[in-house]
C-alpha positions in Angstrom: 0.0 0.0 0.0 1.3 3.4 -1.0 0.0 6.9 -0.1 0.1 10.0 -2.2 -0.8 13.5 -1.0 -1.6 16.5 -3.1 -1.9 20.1 -1.8 -4.2 22.7 -3.3 -5.1 26.1 -1.9 -8.2 28.3 -1.8 -9.3 31.5 -0.3 -12.8 31.8 1.2 -14.9 33.7 3.7 -17.2 32.2 6.3 -18.6 32.9 9.8 -19.5 30.6 12.6 -23.0 31.2 13.9 -26.3 29.6 14.6 -29.4 31.3 13.4 -31.3 30.1 16.4 -29.0 31.8 18.8 -28.8 35.5 19.8 -25.8 37.6 18.6 -24.5 37.5 22.2 -24.7 33.7 22.4 -22.9 33.4 19.0 -20.2 35.8 20.2 -19.8 34.0 23.5 -19.3 30.6 21.8 -17.6 31.5 18.5 -15.9 34.8 19.5 -14.6 36.9 16.6 -15.3 34.0 14.2 -19.0 35.0 14.5 -18.3 38.5 13.1 -21.6 39.5 11.3 -19.5 40.9 8.4 -17.6 37.5 7.9 -13.9 36.8 7.9 -11.7 34.8 5.6 -8.9 32.3 5.4 -6.2 31.2 3.0 -6.9 27.5 3.3 -4.4 24.7 2.4 -6.2 21.4 1.4 -4.2 18.2 1.5 -5.8 15.2 -0.1 -4.3 11.8 0.5 -5.2 8.7 -1.5 -3.9 5.1 -1.1 -3.7 1.9 -3.0 -1.4 -0.3 -5.0 0.9 0.9 -7.8 -0.1 0.0 -11.3 2.8 -2.1 -12.6 2.4 -0.8 -16.1 2.6 2.9 -15.3 4.4 2.9 -11.9 1.7 5.2 -10.6 -0.9 4.9 -7.9 -2.8 7.6 -9.8 -1.7 10.1 -12.4 -1.1 13.3 -10.5 -2.7 15.3 -13.3 -5.9 13.4 -12.8 -5.7 13.9 -9.1 -5.3 17.6 -9.5 -8.2 17.8 -12.0 -10.5 15.9 -9.6 -9.7 18.2 -6.6 -9.9 21.4 -8.6 -13.1 20.5 -10.5 -15.0 19.0 -7.5 -13.7 21.4 -4.7 -11.4 24.3 -5.5 -13.4 25.7 -8.4 -16.5 25.7 -6.2 -15.1 27.2 -3.0 -12.2 29.5 -4.1 -13.0 33.2 -3.5 -16.5 32.3 -2.3 -18.5 32.8 0.9 -18.8 29.3 2.2 -22.0 30.0 4.1 -23.8 31.7 1.2 -22.2 30.5 -2.1 -21.2 26.9 -1.6 -24.1 24.5 -2.3 -22.6 21.5 -0.4 -22.4 23.7 2.8 -25.9 25.0 2.7 -27.6 24.6 6.1 -24.4 23.3 7.7 -22.0 24.9 10.2 -19.1 26.3 8.2 -16.5 25.1 10.7 -13.2 23.7 9.4 -14.3 20.3 10.7 -17.5 20.2 8.8 -15.9 21.6 5.6 -13.2 18.8 5.7 -15.9 16.1 6.2 -18.0 17.4 3.3 -14.9 17.6 1.0 -14.1 14.0 2.0 -17.7 12.8 1.1 -17.5 14.6 -2.3 -14.1 13.3 -3.3 -14.4 9.7 -2.1 -16.5 8.4 -5.0 -14.4 10.4 -7.5 -11.2 8.7 -6.5 -13.0 5.3 -6.3 -13.7 5.7 -10.0 -9.9 5.9 -10.5 -9.4 2.7 -8.5 -7.8 4.4 -5.5 -9.0 4.9 -2.0 -9.4 8.3 -0.4 -7.4 8.0 2.8 -7.7 11.5 4.4 -8.5 15.1 4.0 -6.4 17.6 6.0 -7.6 21.2 5.9 -5.4 24.0 7.3 -7.4 27.0 8.2 -4.3 28.9 9.5 -0.7 27.9 9.9 -1.6 26.9 13.5 -5.0 25.2 13.0 -5.9 22.2 10.9 -8.4 19.4 10.8 -7.8 15.9 9.5 -10.6 13.5 8.5 -10.4 9.9 7.6 -14.0 9.2 6.7 -14.9 7.5 10.0 
């Protein structure tokens, strides 16, 4: 079994809030991340797939194909967008890094299965100090 990871980047705005809470409750729980005027991040997305090397090509997956899948399915949809308002797969969901990472995993998993590789993990860096890793469990 071999693992390959590809990094892509995107910029997006979001805010953490619950519609059923008051502004004070949102600020108490989410702090400045509940700013009514949003805030943004320069995200780093790491996608790791695993499987067996194709003996004919020496590849687990052609990295051009991997890049195309990630960009078509995720980056083109979220880059320079408001995650809460503009991203269909996040409608009605908390726009936390944890939930974003899980949703990305669920979108990419069948795409990589079609290429005969297994999506192993999504790691999403919101800042240089904060990241989430999801293994589909």
